[in-house]
C-alpha positions, 0 to 999 in steps of 0.5 A: 496516477493510474486507476490501479494506483489510486485504488491501491492507495485507498485500500492501503490507507484503509488497512486493506493492503499491506506494505508487504503486498505492495512490495511484492507488486513492485517486485512483480512489475505491477507498480513502479517505485514511484507509485509505491512511494505515492501509495505509502507516502503520507502514512505513519508508522502507526497506520502501517501497524494498524493495517497489518493487524487488521489484515491478520484478523 
């Protein structure tokens, strides 16, 4: 995977990037559907919620 994808994955897993942001990046053509899946694949629903809550603070 690209450096951008790896960076986004780390940020996502640490709650610094939301799924909404990743979806927008995919719609804008910055990442592919495959990259989106790679970034989000091992996260659980609770991790996604935690990331969203942290970003709102």
